[in-house]
N, C-alpha and C positions, 0 to 999 in steps of 0.2 A: 472145392478148394479154389478153382479158377474163378468162380463167381464171387467168392469172398474177397479175393484179391482185387477184382475189378471194383467191387463196392468200396473197399478201403481206399483204393486209388481215387475213386470219384469223390469220396468224403474229403480226402486230403486236398484235392483240387478245389472243391467248393470252399473249404476253409481258407485256402490261399487267396481265392478271388474275393472273399469277404474281407479278409485282412487288408488286401490291396485297395479295396473300394472304400473302406471306412474314411481314410484321410480325404477322399475326394469330396465328401459332403459334410463331414463333421468339423466345419470351421466357420468362422464368421464370414458371411457373404452379403452381397448387395444386388438387388434386382428391382427394376422399375415396376410400378403398377401401370401396366399398359406399355407405353413406349417412352424412350428418353431420346428425343430427336435433337440434333445439333441446332443450337440457336434458340431452343424453346425452353419450356419448363416441364418438370416431372415430379411425381411423388415416388420416392424410392424407399424400399424396406431393407434395413440391415437385419438379416436373419442370424440369430444367436442360438446355437444348440448347446445344451449342457452335456459335456463329455465326462462328467465325473459321477460316481455312484454315491459319494458321501459328502458332497458339497453342492451348494447352489451358486449360480452366477448372480452376484449382487452389484456389479458395476460394469459399465461399458463406456469406453472412451473412443470416439472416432475423430481422427484428425482429417481435416479437409485439405485437398491439394493446393499447394502454394504456386505451382507453375501455371495453373488455370484456376485462379480464385473465383469463387461463386459469391456474388453480391448478396444473393438472397438464399437463406437456409432457415426454414421454420419447422421445428419438430412438432409432431402431434402430441397433445396432452395424453398421458398414460396413467391410469390408476396404479398406485403402488410404486411409482417411480418419481424421483425428483430429477428435474432436467435443468442443466446449466449450459447456456450458450456462450462461448468465448469468441470475442472478435479481436482481430489484430489489424494494425495499420499496414497498408499496402505500399510496397516500394514504388509501384506505378499505379496511379488511379485508373479505374476502369469506368466506362460509360454505361449507364442503365437508364433507358427511357429519357435520354437527353440530359441526364444529370451525371456529374462526376462523383464517383464513389471512392472514397479514400480508405475505407476499411471493409473487411469481409469476415465471414465466420471462419475461424481457424480450427475450432474444436467443439464438439457437443459431448457432454457427459451425462449419462443416465446412472443414477444411484438408487438402489432399491431401498424403500422404507417399509417394505413388507417381506414376503418370502423370496422374491426374485425369481429367477428361472430355476426351478427345482430339477433334480435328477430325472432323466427320462422325458424331458420336455424341451421345447424350443420356444423362442418369442421373437416377434417382428417389432422393429423400432422404426416407424415411419417418419420421413422427413421430406418436406416440399423444398425443392432446390431449383435454382436458375440464376441467371440466364446461362444455359449450358453453352460451352465453347463450341466454335465451328471449325477450329483448326486441329482437332484431335479426335481419335476414334474411341478413346476410353479415358476414364478417370480412376485413379487409384486412391483409396481411402485406407489409411493405416489404422488398425484397431487394437485396443488393448482390453482383454477380458479378465476380470478379477473374480475369484471365487470366495465364498464365505470362509474357507480355511486359509485365506491370505495367499493362495496360489495365484500367480499372474501369468497369463499366456499372451504373448505379443504376436499378433497377426500383422506383421509389418514387412514381410518380404514380397516385393513387387514381382510377379511372374514375368519372365522374359521370353519373348517369342523364339521358338526353336529349342527351348530348354525345358527340362522336366519341371513339374510343379514343385516349388519349394516346400519345405516341411511346414512352415507357418505362413501361408500365402496371405497377402493383404487382399481385402475386398476390392474387386475391380468392376466398375460400371461400364458396360459397352454402350456406346452411343450410336443411334441409327442415323440414317441420312436425314438431312434437313427437309422438313415438309415444304412442298412447293408453295410459294407465296406466303409462307409463315415464318420467314427468317426473323428471329427475335421477337416474335409476336407475344404479346402478354395477354393475360386473362381479360384485362380491360379492353384491349383491342378486339378480342373475340366477342366480348359482350357488345361492343359498339357495332361490329358487323351484324350481330344477331338482331340488335335494335333496328338497324337500317333495313334488314330483310323483312322484319315484322312491319315496319312502316310502309314499305313497298307493297306488302301483301294487303295491308289495310287500305291503301289507296286503290288497289285493284278491286277489292271487295266493294268499296264505296262507289266505284265507277260502274260496277255491274248493274245495279238497279236502274241507273240513269240510262244505260244502253238498252236495257230490257223495256223501259218505259217508252223510249224513243221508237223502238221497233214496233211496239204495240200500237202506238199512235199512227205510224205509217200504214200498218195493216188495216186499222179501222178506217183510215182515210180512203184507201183503195176500195174497201168494201162499200163505203158510202158512195163513191163515184159509180161503181158498178150498179148499185141499187138505184141510184138516180137515173142512170142511163136506161135501165130496164123500165123504170117508171115512164120515162119520156117515150120510149118505144111503144109501150102499152097504150099510152094516150093517143099516139098517132094512129095506131091500128084501130082503136076504138072509134076515132073520128072518121076514118075511112069507111067503116062498116055502116055508120049512121048515114053518111052521104050516099052510099050505094043503095041503102034502103029507101 
């Protein structure tokens, strides 16, 4: 009897834990592929789980932050999805690679032209973004998830520090510390650095045969001098022997 009560209590506790844990992961979220360092660029994935048993997710709308606009946002092409990128004029232009940018991506919309995200599955929606701001620790992206049965779920509540997670939290991207010496560095800058390193390596490799050849010449020269000296000494000794004879 006692054992059955303990088992029942354990099952109830397990159910409660499961019920409480479901909202923690069953919502639209965003994570970087690698790191998302301040001042740099990153590829981020918007992860969309399907929470319904009788409908598929056939549309996702992600709004980009307006307080920290991103001049560059390029979604990855995806089979079975039509992608629309919406840009808006900025109240205050931002600078990117020495150029003034007057507009930025304000929203990206993915619309399924196939099955979408079916029940029991999730899907990642990759986007390359940058230049990431250096004056904040996170970026909030409000998302709207639409199902094939016309149901709409708005993941737009920005979590607040020190408060419980809201019922429909917005995806939040945490930014890591800026990489030393790479503030605002672009892929082109990194490629240039790589080219410089390769050029330096090529110069070093090209110099090595010359050094080797020079060293060989010096060794041969020393050997020649020694051989010559031995020859002279032999000649002197031979002359003395003849004289003595």
